[in-house]
PQR file with spaces between the fields and no chain letter, atoms N, CA, C, O and H, PARSE charges and radii, in Angstrom:
ATOM       1  N    UNK     1       4.378   -2.568   46.515 -0.4000 1.5000
ATOM       2  CA   UNK     1       3.125   -1.845   46.635 -0.0000 2.0000
ATOM       3  C    UNK     1       2.232   -2.616   47.617  0.5500 1.7000
ATOM       4  O    UNK     1       2.067   -3.830   47.496 -0.5500 1.4000
ATOM       5  N    UNK     2       1.685   -1.928   48.546 -0.4000 1.5000
ATOM       6  CA   UNK     2       0.797   -2.555   49.521 -0.0000 2.0000
ATOM       7  C    UNK     2      -0.537   -2.856   48.882  0.5500 1.7000
ATOM       8  O    UNK     2      -0.898   -2.249   47.874 -0.5500 1.4000
ATOM       9  H    UNK     2       1.819   -0.942   48.645  0.4000 1.0000
ATOM      10  N    UNK     3      -1.267   -3.781   49.453 -0.4000 1.5000
ATOM      11  CA   UNK     3      -2.561   -4.173   48.887 -0.0000 2.0000
ATOM      12  C    UNK     3      -3.555   -3.012   48.949  0.5500 1.7000
ATOM      13  O    UNK     3      -4.415   -2.889   48.077 -0.5500 1.4000
ATOM      14  H    UNK     3      -0.973   -4.274   50.272  0.4000 1.0000
ATOM      15  N    UNK     4      -3.446   -2.176   49.954 -0.4000 1.5000
ATOM      16  CA   UNK     4      -4.326   -1.025   50.083 -0.0000 2.0000
ATOM      17  C    UNK     4      -4.113   -0.048   48.921  0.5500 1.7000
ATOM      18  O    UNK     4      -5.071    0.495   48.371 -0.5500 1.4000
ATOM      19  H    UNK     4      -2.747   -2.276   50.663  0.4000 1.0000
ATOM      20  N    UNK     5      -2.850    0.166   48.559 -0.4000 1.5000
ATOM      21  CA   UNK     5      -2.537    1.043   47.422 -0.0000 2.0000
ATOM      22  C    UNK     5      -3.072    0.458   46.122  0.5500 1.7000
ATOM      23  O    UNK     5      -3.572    1.181   45.261 -0.5500 1.4000
ATOM      24  H    UNK     5      -2.071   -0.275   49.006  0.4000 1.0000
ATOM      25  N    UNK     6      -2.961   -0.844   45.994 -0.4000 1.5000
ATOM      26  CA   UNK     6      -3.434   -1.505   44.780 -0.0000 2.0000
ATOM      27  C    UNK     6      -4.951   -1.376   44.647  0.5500 1.7000
ATOM      28  O    UNK     6      -5.453   -1.095   43.559 -0.5500 1.4000
ATOM      29  H    UNK     6      -2.554   -1.431   46.694  0.4000 1.0000
ATOM      30  N    UNK     7      -5.676   -1.574   45.730 -0.4000 1.5000
ATOM      31  CA   UNK     7      -7.139   -1.433   45.716 -0.0000 2.0000
ATOM      32  C    UNK     7      -7.510    0.002   45.366  0.5500 1.7000
ATOM      33  O    UNK     7      -8.455    0.227   44.610 -0.5500 1.4000
ATOM      34  H    UNK     7      -5.268   -1.802   46.614  0.4000 1.0000
ATOM      35  N    UNK     8      -6.795    0.956   45.895 -0.4000 1.5000
ATOM      36  CA   UNK     8      -7.048    2.371   45.600 -0.0000 2.0000
ATOM      37  C    UNK     8      -6.829    2.644   44.119  0.5500 1.7000
ATOM      38  O    UNK     8      -7.640    3.321   43.488 -0.5500 1.4000
ATOM      39  H    UNK     8      -6.027    0.773   46.509  0.4000 1.0000
ATOM      40  N    UNK     9      -5.736    2.124   43.556 -0.4000 1.5000
ATOM      41  CA   UNK     9      -5.443    2.319   42.138 -0.0000 2.0000
ATOM      42  C    UNK     9      -6.531    1.706   41.255  0.5500 1.7000
ATOM      43  O    UNK     9      -7.005    2.346   40.317 -0.5500 1.4000
ATOM      44  H    UNK     9      -5.076    1.574   44.069  0.4000 1.0000
ATOM      45  N    UNK    10      -6.921    0.482   41.552 -0.4000 1.5000
ATOM      46  CA   UNK    10      -7.965   -0.196   40.770 -0.0000 2.0000
ATOM      47  C    UNK    10      -9.279    0.569   40.869  0.5500 1.7000
ATOM      48  O    UNK    10      -9.974    0.735   39.866 -0.5500 1.4000
ATOM      49  H    UNK    10      -6.536   -0.038   42.315  0.4000 1.0000
ATOM      50  N    UNK    11      -9.622    1.028   42.042 -0.4000 1.5000
ATOM      51  CA   UNK    11     -10.856    1.789   42.227 -0.0000 2.0000
ATOM      52  C    UNK    11     -10.833    3.072   41.412  0.5500 1.7000
ATOM      53  O    UNK    11     -11.824    3.406   40.762 -0.5500 1.4000
ATOM      54  H    UNK    11      -9.058    0.894   42.857  0.4000 1.0000
ATOM      55  N    UNK    12      -9.733    3.789   41.436 -0.4000 1.5000
ATOM      56  CA   UNK    12      -9.620    5.019   40.650 -0.0000 2.0000
ATOM      57  C    UNK    12      -9.736    4.738   39.162  0.5500 1.7000
ATOM      58  O    UNK    12     -10.385    5.490   38.435 -0.5500 1.4000
ATOM      59  H    UNK    12      -8.929    3.517   41.964  0.4000 1.0000
ATOM      60  N    UNK    13      -9.116    3.667   38.710 -0.4000 1.5000
ATOM      61  CA   UNK    13      -9.164    3.311   37.294 -0.0000 2.0000
ATOM      62  C    UNK    13     -10.584    2.966   36.858  0.5500 1.7000
ATOM      63  O    UNK    13     -11.027    3.405   35.797 -0.5500 1.4000
ATOM      64  H    UNK    13      -8.590    3.056   39.301  0.4000 1.0000
ATOM      65  N    UNK    14     -11.291    2.196   37.654 -0.4000 1.5000
ATOM      66  CA   UNK    14     -12.665    1.807   37.326 -0.0000 2.0000
ATOM      67  C    UNK    14     -13.576    3.030   37.329  0.5500 1.7000
ATOM      68  O    UNK    14     -14.397    3.186   36.425 -0.5500 1.4000
ATOM      69  H    UNK    14     -10.931    1.840   38.516  0.4000 1.0000
ATOM      70  N    UNK    15     -13.446    3.886   38.318 -0.4000 1.5000
ATOM      71  CA   UNK    15     -14.280    5.087   38.388 -0.0000 2.0000
ATOM      72  C    UNK    15     -14.000    5.999   37.189  0.5500 1.7000
ATOM      73  O    UNK    15     -14.925    6.565   36.605 -0.5500 1.4000
ATOM      74  H    UNK    15     -12.779    3.759   39.052  0.4000 1.0000
ATOM      75  N    UNK    16     -12.747    6.136   36.832 -0.4000 1.5000
ATOM      76  CA   UNK    16     -12.380    6.953   35.668 -0.0000 2.0000
ATOM      77  C    UNK    16     -13.014    6.384   34.398  0.5500 1.7000
ATOM      78  O    UNK    16     -13.514    7.138   33.564 -0.5500 1.4000
ATOM      79  H    UNK    16     -11.995    5.676   37.306  0.4000 1.0000
ATOM      80  N    UNK    17     -12.996    5.072   34.251 -0.4000 1.5000
ATOM      81  CA   UNK    17     -13.582    4.421   33.088 -0.0000 2.0000
ATOM      82  C    UNK    17     -15.093    4.616   33.043  0.5500 1.7000
ATOM      83  O    UNK    17     -15.653    4.912   31.988 -0.5500 1.4000
ATOM      84  H    UNK    17     -12.590    4.459   34.929  0.4000 1.0000
ATOM      85  N    UNK    18     -15.747    4.453   34.178 -0.4000 1.5000
ATOM      86  CA   UNK    18     -17.208    4.575   34.246 -0.0000 2.0000
ATOM      87  C    UNK    18     -17.648    6.019   33.997  0.5500 1.7000
ATOM      88  O    UNK    18     -18.701    6.246   33.401 -0.5500 1.4000
ATOM      89  H    UNK    18     -15.292    4.212   35.035  0.4000 1.0000
ATOM      90  N    UNK    19     -16.863    6.988   34.443 -0.4000 1.5000
ATOM      91  CA   UNK    19     -17.218    8.399   34.262 -0.0000 2.0000
ATOM      92  C    UNK    19     -17.093    8.879   32.820  0.5500 1.7000
ATOM      93  O    UNK    19     -17.677    9.900   32.454 -0.5500 1.4000
ATOM      94  H    UNK    19     -16.007    6.804   34.927  0.4000 1.0000
ATOM      95  N    UNK    20     -16.341    8.156   32.003 -0.4000 1.5000
ATOM      96  CA   UNK    20     -16.199    8.559   30.600 -0.0000 2.0000
ATOM      97  C    UNK    20     -17.499    8.289   29.847  0.5500 1.7000
ATOM      98  O    UNK    20     -18.163    7.284   30.100 -0.5500 1.4000
ATOM      99  H    UNK    20     -15.867    7.327   32.300  0.4000 1.0000
ATOM     100  N    UNK    21     -17.866    9.174   28.928 -0.4000 1.5000
ATOM     101  CA   UNK    21     -19.035    8.913   28.091 -0.0000 2.0000
ATOM     102  C    UNK    21     -18.780    7.699   27.191  0.5500 1.7000
ATOM     103  O    UNK    21     -17.640    7.382   26.854 -0.5500 1.4000
ATOM     104  H    UNK    21     -17.327    9.991   28.723  0.4000 1.0000
ATOM     105  N    UNK    22     -19.856    7.043   26.821 -0.4000 1.5000
ATOM     106  CA   UNK    22     -19.739    5.827   26.029 -0.0000 2.0000
ATOM     107  C    UNK    22     -19.072    6.103   24.682  0.5500 1.7000
ATOM     108  O    UNK    22     -18.291    5.283   24.200 -0.5500 1.4000
ATOM     109  H    UNK    22     -20.782    7.301   27.095  0.4000 1.0000
ATOM     110  N    UNK    23     -19.372    7.239   24.079 -0.4000 1.5000
ATOM     111  CA   UNK    23     -18.766    7.586   22.793 -0.0000 2.0000
ATOM     112  C    UNK    23     -17.248    7.701   22.905  0.5500 1.7000
ATOM     113  O    UNK    23     -16.514    7.250   22.026 -0.5500 1.4000
ATOM     114  H    UNK    23     -20.007    7.905   24.470  0.4000 1.0000
ATOM     115  N    UNK    24     -16.796    8.303   23.981 -0.4000 1.5000
ATOM     116  CA   UNK    24     -15.358    8.469   24.186 -0.0000 2.0000
ATOM     117  C    UNK    24     -14.678    7.118   24.404  0.5500 1.7000
ATOM     118  O    UNK    24     -13.564    6.903   23.925 -0.5500 1.4000
ATOM     119  H    UNK    24     -17.392    8.670   24.695  0.4000 1.0000
ATOM     120  N    UNK    25     -15.333    6.214   25.116 -0.4000 1.5000
ATOM     121  CA   UNK    25     -14.767    4.877   25.332 -0.0000 2.0000
ATOM     122  C    UNK    25     -14.638    4.129   24.010  0.5500 1.7000
ATOM     123  O    UNK    25     -13.623    3.484   23.749 -0.5500 1.4000
ATOM     124  H    UNK    25     -16.237    6.389   25.505  0.4000 1.0000
ATOM     125  N    UNK    26     -15.692    4.222   23.165 -0.4000 1.5000
ATOM     126  CA   UNK    26     -15.640    3.558   21.862 -0.0000 2.0000
ATOM     127  C    UNK    26     -14.544    4.152   20.986  0.5500 1.7000
ATOM     128  O    UNK    26     -13.816    3.418   20.318 -0.5500 1.4000
ATOM     129  H    UNK    26     -16.517    4.746   23.377  0.4000 1.0000
ATOM     130  N    UNK    27     -14.422    5.469   20.984 -0.4000 1.5000
ATOM     131  CA   UNK    27     -13.398    6.135   20.186 -0.0000 2.0000
ATOM     132  C    UNK    27     -12.006    5.702   20.625  0.5500 1.7000
ATOM     133  O    UNK    27     -11.140    5.414   19.799 -0.5500 1.4000
ATOM     134  H    UNK    27     -15.014    6.066   21.527  0.4000 1.0000
ATOM     135  N    UNK    28     -11.808    5.660   21.937 -0.4000 1.5000
ATOM     136  CA   UNK    28     -10.510    5.250   22.479 -0.0000 2.0000
ATOM     137  C    UNK    28     -10.205    3.800   22.105  0.5500 1.7000
ATOM     138  O    UNK    28      -9.067    3.469   21.771 -0.5500 1.4000
ATOM     139  H    UNK    28     -12.511    5.894   22.608  0.4000 1.0000
ATOM     140  N    UNK    29     -11.207    2.949   22.161 -0.4000 1.5000
ATOM     141  CA   UNK    29     -11.026    1.535   21.814 -0.0000 2.0000
ATOM     142  C    UNK    29     -10.663    1.385   20.337  0.5500 1.7000
ATOM     143  O    UNK    29      -9.791    0.585   19.996 -0.5500 1.4000
ATOM     144  H    UNK    29     -12.131    3.218   22.432  0.4000 1.0000
ATOM     145  N    UNK    30     -11.320    2.143   19.459 -0.4000 1.5000
ATOM     146  CA   UNK    30     -11.017    2.076   18.034 -0.0000 2.0000
ATOM     147  C    UNK    30      -9.618    2.607   17.730  0.5500 1.7000
ATOM     148  O    UNK    30      -8.909    2.042   16.897 -0.5500 1.4000
ATOM     149  H    UNK    30     -12.028    2.792   19.735  0.4000 1.0000
ATOM     150  N    UNK    31      -9.217    3.690   18.400 -0.4000 1.5000
ATOM     151  CA   UNK    31      -7.872    4.225   18.207 -0.0000 2.0000
ATOM     152  C    UNK    31      -6.818    3.204   18.622  0.5500 1.7000
ATOM     153  O    UNK    31      -5.803    3.036   17.946 -0.5500 1.4000
ATOM     154  H    UNK    31      -9.794    4.148   19.076  0.4000 1.0000
ATOM     155  N    UNK    32      -7.064    2.535   19.720 -0.4000 1.5000
ATOM     156  CA   UNK    32      -6.132    1.529   20.213 -0.0000 2.0000
ATOM     157  C    UNK    32      -6.045    0.357   19.231  0.5500 1.7000
ATOM     158  O    UNK    32      -4.967   -0.183   18.987 -0.5500 1.4000
ATOM     159  H    UNK    32      -7.888    2.672   20.269  0.4000 1.0000
ATOM     160  N    UNK    33      -7.190   -0.024   18.677 -0.4000 1.5000
ATOM     161  CA   UNK    33      -7.231   -1.128   17.723 -0.0000 2.0000
ATOM     162  C    UNK    33      -6.492   -0.763   16.438  0.5500 1.7000
ATOM     163  O    UNK    33      -5.802   -1.606   15.866 -0.5500 1.4000
ATOM     164  H    UNK    33      -8.067    0.415   18.876  0.4000 1.0000
ATOM     165  N    UNK    34      -6.627    0.477   15.979 -0.4000 1.5000
ATOM     166  CA   UNK    34      -5.959    0.919   14.763 -0.0000 2.0000
ATOM     167  C    UNK    34      -4.438    0.970   14.928  0.5500 1.7000
ATOM     168  O    UNK    34      -3.705    0.775   13.958 -0.5500 1.4000
ATOM     169  H    UNK    34      -7.188    1.162   16.444  0.4000 1.0000
ATOM     170  N    UNK    35      -3.971    1.224   16.113 -0.4000 1.5000
ATOM     171  CA   UNK    35      -2.543    1.318   16.361 -0.0000 2.0000
ATOM     172  C    UNK    35      -1.882   -0.059   16.462  0.5500 1.7000
ATOM     173  O    UNK    35      -0.661   -0.164   16.344 -0.5500 1.4000
ATOM     174  H    UNK    35      -4.566    1.382   16.902  0.4000 1.0000
ATOM     175  N    UNK    36      -2.668   -1.108   16.678 -0.4000 1.5000
ATOM     176  CA   UNK    36      -2.120   -2.441   16.852 -0.0000 2.0000
ATOM     177  C    UNK    36      -1.551   -2.962   15.529  0.5500 1.7000
ATOM     178  O    UNK    36      -2.136   -2.739   14.469 -0.5500 1.4000
ATOM     179  H    UNK    36      -3.660   -1.022   16.774  0.4000 1.0000
ATOM     180  N    UNK    37      -0.429   -3.643   15.594 -0.4000 1.5000
ATOM     181  CA   UNK    37       0.202   -4.204   14.407 -0.0000 2.0000
ATOM     182  C    UNK    37      -0.586   -5.416   13.913  0.5500 1.7000
ATOM     183  O    UNK    37      -1.294   -6.051   14.694 -0.5500 1.4000
ATOM     184  H    UNK    37       0.046   -3.824   16.455  0.4000 1.0000
ATOM     185  N    UNK    38      -0.471   -5.741   12.627 -0.4000 1.5000
ATOM     186  CA   UNK    38      -1.147   -6.924   12.097 -0.0000 2.0000
ATOM     187  C    UNK    38      -0.685   -8.197   12.820  0.5500 1.7000
ATOM     188  O    UNK    38       0.436   -8.271   13.322 -0.5500 1.4000
ATOM     189  H    UNK    38       0.104   -5.226   11.992  0.4000 1.0000
ATOM     190  N    UNK    39      -1.565   -9.183   12.860 -0.4000 1.5000
ATOM     191  CA   UNK    39      -1.318  -10.418   13.606 -0.0000 2.0000
ATOM     192  C    UNK    39      -0.045  -11.127   13.164  0.5500 1.7000
ATOM     193  O    UNK    39       0.784  -11.490   13.999 -0.5500 1.4000
ATOM     194  H    UNK    39      -2.476   -9.123   12.452  0.4000 1.0000
ATOM     195  N    UNK    40       0.117  -11.328   11.847 -0.4000 1.5000
ATOM     196  CA   UNK    40       1.295  -12.053   11.368 -0.0000 2.0000
ATOM     197  C    UNK    40       2.584  -11.350   11.747  0.5500 1.7000
ATOM     198  O    UNK    40       3.548  -11.992   12.164 -0.5500 1.4000
ATOM     199  H    UNK    40      -0.557  -11.033   11.169  0.4000 1.0000
ATOM     200  N    UNK    41       2.604  -10.065   11.607 -0.4000 1.5000
ATOM     201  CA   UNK    41       3.814   -9.299   11.925 -0.0000 2.0000
ATOM     202  C    UNK    41       4.099   -9.344   13.424  0.5500 1.7000
ATOM     203  O    UNK    41       5.250   -9.495   13.835 -0.5500 1.4000
ATOM     204  H    UNK    41       1.822   -9.543   11.268  0.4000 1.0000
ATOM     205  N    UNK    42       3.081   -9.216   14.217 -0.4000 1.5000
ATOM     206  CA   UNK    42       3.268   -9.165   15.666 -0.0000 2.0000
ATOM     207  C    UNK    42       3.775  -10.490   16.218  0.5500 1.7000
ATOM     208  O    UNK    42       4.630  -10.499   17.104 -0.5500 1.4000
ATOM     209  H    UNK    42       2.146   -9.094   13.883  0.4000 1.0000
ATOM     210  N    UNK    43       3.262  -11.616   15.708 -0.4000 1.5000
ATOM     211  CA   UNK    43       3.605  -12.911   16.270 -0.0000 2.0000
ATOM     212  C    UNK    43       4.768  -13.607   15.568  0.5500 1.7000
ATOM     213  O    UNK    43       5.504  -14.357   16.210 -0.5500 1.4000
ATOM     214  H    UNK    43       2.568  -11.609   14.988  0.4000 1.0000
ATOM     215  N    UNK    44       4.952  -13.379   14.273 -0.4000 1.5000
ATOM     216  CA   UNK    44       5.938  -14.165   13.542 -0.0000 2.0000
ATOM     217  C    UNK    44       7.010  -13.327   12.868  0.5500 1.7000
ATOM     218  O    UNK    44       7.897  -13.891   12.227 -0.5500 1.4000
ATOM     219  H    UNK    44       4.354  -12.770   13.752  0.4000 1.0000
ATOM     220  N    UNK    45       6.970  -12.039   12.980 -0.4000 1.5000
ATOM     221  CA   UNK    45       8.003  -11.198   12.401 -0.0000 2.0000
ATOM     222  C    UNK    45       7.638  -10.706   11.014  0.5500 1.7000
ATOM     223  O    UNK    45       6.487  -10.785   10.585 -0.5500 1.4000
ATOM     224  H    UNK    45       6.249  -11.581   13.500  0.4000 1.0000
ATOM     225  N    UNK    46       8.618  -10.212   10.344 -0.4000 1.5000
ATOM     226  CA   UNK    46       8.422   -9.539    9.069 -0.0000 2.0000
ATOM     227  C    UNK    46       8.280  -10.500    7.891  0.5500 1.7000
ATOM     228  O    UNK    46       7.540  -10.195    6.956 -0.5500 1.4000
ATOM     229  H    UNK    46       9.554  -10.148   10.692  0.4000 1.0000
ATOM     230  N    UNK    47       8.947  -11.629    7.897 -0.4000 1.5000
ATOM     231  CA   UNK    47       8.969  -12.530    6.737 -0.0000 2.0000
ATOM     232  C    UNK    47       7.571  -13.036    6.368  0.5500 1.7000
ATOM     233  O    UNK    47       7.202  -12.896    5.202 -0.5500 1.4000
ATOM     234  H    UNK    47       9.549  -11.877    8.656  0.4000 1.0000
ATOM     235  N    UNK    48       6.772  -13.608    7.258 -0.4000 1.5000
ATOM     236  CA   UNK    48       5.438  -14.056    6.861 -0.0000 2.0000
ATOM     237  C    UNK    48       4.539  -12.902    6.398  0.5500 1.7000
ATOM     238  O    UNK    48       3.696  -13.076    5.519 -0.5500 1.4000
ATOM     239  H    UNK    48       7.072  -13.722    8.205  0.4000 1.0000
ATOM     240  N    UNK    49       4.726  -11.745    6.990 -0.4000 1.5000
ATOM     241  CA   UNK    49       3.935  -10.591    6.603 -0.0000 2.0000
ATOM     242  C    UNK    49       4.245  -10.194    5.160  0.5500 1.7000
ATOM     243  O    UNK    49       3.330   -9.901    4.391 -0.5500 1.4000
ATOM     244  H    UNK    49       5.411  -11.604    7.705  0.4000 1.0000
ATOM     245  N    UNK    50       5.514  -10.181    4.790 -0.4000 1.5000
ATOM     246  CA   UNK    50       5.922   -9.847    3.423 -0.0000 2.0000
ATOM     247  C    UNK    50       5.404  -10.904    2.459  0.5500 1.7000
ATOM     248  O    UNK    50       4.911  -10.567    1.383 -0.5500 1.4000
ATOM     249  H    UNK    50       6.258  -10.419    5.415  0.4000 1.0000
ATOM     250  N    UNK    51       5.506  -12.163    2.824 -0.4000 1.5000
ATOM     251  CA   UNK    51       5.010  -13.252    1.979 -0.0000 2.0000
ATOM     252  C    UNK    51       3.512  -13.098    1.738  0.5500 1.7000
ATOM     253  O    UNK    51       3.058  -13.202    0.598 -0.5500 1.4000
ATOM     254  H    UNK    51       5.907  -12.437    3.699  0.4000 1.0000
ATOM     255  N    UNK    52       2.753  -12.856    2.775 -0.4000 1.5000
ATOM     256  CA   UNK    52       1.302  -12.679    2.646 -0.0000 2.0000
ATOM     257  C    UNK    52       0.981  -11.466    1.780  0.5500 1.7000
ATOM     258  O    UNK    52       0.071  -11.521    0.952 -0.5500 1.4000
ATOM     259  H    UNK    52       3.121  -12.772    3.701  0.4000 1.0000
ATOM     260  N    UNK    53       1.706  -10.390    1.960 -0.4000 1.5000
ATOM     261  CA   UNK    53       1.476   -9.172    1.186 -0.0000 2.0000
ATOM     262  C    UNK    53       1.706   -9.430   -0.305  0.5500 1.7000
ATOM     263  O    UNK    53       0.922   -8.981   -1.141 -0.5500 1.4000
ATOM     264  H    UNK    53       2.445  -10.346    2.632  0.4000 1.0000
ATOM     265  N    UNK    54       2.776  -10.149   -0.636 -0.4000 1.5000
ATOM     266  CA   UNK    54       3.065  -10.453   -2.039 -0.0000 2.0000
ATOM     267  C    UNK    54       2.011  -11.371   -2.646  0.5500 1.7000
ATOM     268  O    UNK    54       1.600  -11.163   -3.788 -0.5500 1.4000
ATOM     269  H    UNK    54       3.413  -10.513    0.043  0.4000 1.0000
ATOM     270  N    UNK    55       1.573  -12.364   -1.918 -0.4000 1.5000
ATOM     271  CA   UNK    55       0.527  -13.261   -2.418 -0.0000 2.0000
ATOM     272  C    UNK    55      -0.756  -12.481   -2.659  0.5500 1.7000
ATOM     273  O    UNK    55      -1.411  -12.655   -3.687 -0.5500 1.4000
ATOM     274  H    UNK    55       1.907  -12.533   -0.990  0.4000 1.0000
ATOM     275  N    UNK    56      -1.106  -11.644   -1.738 -0.4000 1.5000
ATOM     276  CA   UNK    56      -2.322  -10.841   -1.876 -0.0000 2.0000
ATOM     277  C    UNK    56      -2.218   -9.902   -3.076  0.5500 1.7000
ATOM     278  O    UNK    56      -3.183   -9.742   -3.824 -0.5500 1.4000
ATOM     279  H    UNK    56      -0.574  -11.502   -0.903  0.4000 1.0000
ATOM     280  N    UNK    57      -1.064   -9.287   -3.262 -0.4000 1.5000
ATOM     281  CA   UNK    57      -0.860   -8.368   -4.374 -0.0000 2.0000
ATOM     282  C    UNK    57      -0.958   -9.103   -5.711  0.5500 1.7000
ATOM     283  O    UNK    57      -1.566   -8.591   -6.651 -0.5500 1.4000
ATOM     284  H    UNK    57      -0.280   -9.417   -2.654  0.4000 1.0000
ATOM     285  N    UNK    58      -0.372  -10.288   -5.808 -0.4000 1.5000
ATOM     286  CA   UNK    58      -0.450  -11.073   -7.041 -0.0000 2.0000
ATOM     287  C    UNK    58      -1.888  -11.481   -7.330  0.5500 1.7000
ATOM     288  O    UNK    58      -2.332  -11.448   -8.478 -0.5500 1.4000
ATOM     289  H    UNK    58       0.122  -10.705   -5.045  0.4000 1.0000
ATOM     290  N    UNK    59      -2.605  -11.862   -6.292 -0.4000 1.5000
ATOM     291  CA   UNK    59      -4.005  -12.255   -6.457 -0.0000 2.0000
ATOM     292  C    UNK    59      -4.842  -11.076   -6.940  0.5500 1.7000
ATOM     293  O    UNK    59      -5.692  -11.236   -7.817 -0.5500 1.4000
ATOM     294  H    UNK    59      -2.245  -11.889   -5.360  0.4000 1.0000
ATOM     295  N    UNK    60      -4.610   -9.902   -6.379 -0.4000 1.5000
ATOM     296  CA   UNK    60      -5.339   -8.704   -6.791 -0.0000 2.0000
ATOM     297  C    UNK    60      -5.003   -8.314   -8.225  0.5500 1.7000
ATOM     298  O    UNK    60      -5.878   -7.859   -8.962 -0.5500 1.4000
ATOM     299  H    UNK    60      -3.920   -9.772   -5.668  0.4000 1.0000
ATOM     300  N    UNK    61      -3.759   -8.486   -8.627 -0.4000 1.5000
ATOM     301  CA   UNK    61      -3.364   -8.166   -9.997 -0.0000 2.0000
ATOM     302  C    UNK    61      -4.044   -9.092  -11.000  0.5500 1.7000
ATOM     303  O    UNK    61      -4.411   -8.648  -12.088 -0.5500 1.4000
ATOM     304  H    UNK    61      -3.048   -8.856   -8.028  0.4000 1.0000
ATOM     305  N    UNK    62      -4.218  -10.351  -10.664 -0.4000 1.5000
ATOM     306  CA   UNK    62      -4.875  -11.299  -11.562 -0.0000 2.0000
ATOM     307  C    UNK    62      -6.344  -10.947  -11.747  0.5500 1.7000
ATOM     308  O    UNK    62      -6.869  -11.071  -12.854 -0.5500 1.4000
ATOM     309  H    UNK    62      -3.921  -10.712   -9.780  0.4000 1.0000
ATOM     310  N    UNK    63      -7.005  -10.518  -10.704 -0.4000 1.5000
ATOM     311  CA   UNK    63      -8.429  -10.189  -10.800 -0.0000 2.0000
ATOM     312  C    UNK    63      -8.656   -8.834  -11.444  0.5500 1.7000
ATOM     313  O    UNK    63      -9.729   -8.589  -11.996 -0.5500 1.4000
ATOM     314  H    UNK    63      -6.578  -10.418   -9.806  0.4000 1.0000
ATOM     315  N    UNK    64      -7.667   -7.946  -11.387 -0.4000 1.5000
ATOM     316  CA   UNK    64      -7.819   -6.615  -11.972 -0.0000 2.0000
ATOM     317  C    UNK    64      -7.633   -6.597  -13.489  0.5500 1.7000
ATOM     318  O    UNK    64      -8.105   -5.681  -14.162 -0.5500 1.4000
ATOM     319  H    UNK    64      -6.796   -8.145  -10.939  0.4000 1.0000
ATOM     320  N    UNK    65      -6.960   -7.585  -14.018 -0.4000 1.5000
ATOM     321  CA   UNK    65      -6.702   -7.601  -15.459 -0.0000 2.0000
ATOM     322  C    UNK    65      -7.996   -7.838  -16.219  0.5500 1.7000
ATOM     323  O    UNK    65      -8.795   -8.709  -15.874 -0.5500 1.4000
ATOM     324  H    UNK    65      -6.577   -8.330  -13.471  0.4000 1.0000
ATOM     325  N    UNK    66      -8.180   -7.048  -17.248 -0.4000 1.5000
ATOM     326  CA   UNK    66      -9.371   -7.168  -18.087 -0.0000 2.0000
ATOM     327  C    UNK    66      -8.994   -7.893  -19.370  0.5500 1.7000
ATOM     328  O    UNK    66      -7.884   -7.714  -19.871 -0.5500 1.4000
ATOM     329  H    UNK    66      -7.532   -6.340  -17.528  0.4000 1.0000
ATOM     330  N    UNK    67      -9.891   -8.705  -19.910 -0.4000 1.5000
ATOM     331  CA   UNK    67      -9.572   -9.405  -21.154 -0.0000 2.0000
ATOM     332  C    UNK    67      -9.486   -8.420  -22.314  0.5500 1.7000
ATOM     333  O    UNK    67     -10.234   -7.445  -22.377 -0.5500 1.4000
ATOM     334  H    UNK    67     -10.792   -8.850  -19.503  0.4000 1.0000
ATOM     335  N    UNK    68      -8.561   -8.693  -23.227 -0.4000 1.5000
ATOM     336  CA   UNK    68      -8.389   -7.849  -24.404 -0.0000 2.0000
ATOM     337  C    UNK    68      -9.406   -8.247  -25.451  0.5500 1.7000
ATOM     338  O    UNK    68      -9.520   -9.423  -25.797 -0.5500 1.4000
ATOM     339  H    UNK    68      -7.953   -9.485  -23.176  0.4000 1.0000
ATOM     340  N    UNK    69     -10.138   -7.286  -25.951 -0.4000 1.5000
ATOM     341  CA   UNK    69     -11.166   -7.572  -26.965 -0.0000 2.0000
ATOM     342  C    UNK    69     -10.722   -7.025  -28.297  0.5500 1.7000
ATOM     343  O    UNK    69     -11.439   -7.156  -29.289 -0.5500 1.4000
ATOM     344  H    UNK    69     -10.046   -6.331  -25.669  0.4000 1.0000
């Protein structure tokens, strides 16, 4: 790709971004964020994610239990 083509592409992308309403940009950013995988899963695979999920579930179960009267 020639440098002239690259400058043209970048210019079109910036103009397209600026022309979008602010609400649409925020909505698009939130949609993109929601689609992203959790940090542990993305960087370390499935095993740490499963371990964290189980620890969290056990912790939630302990706090949800009510004392018997």
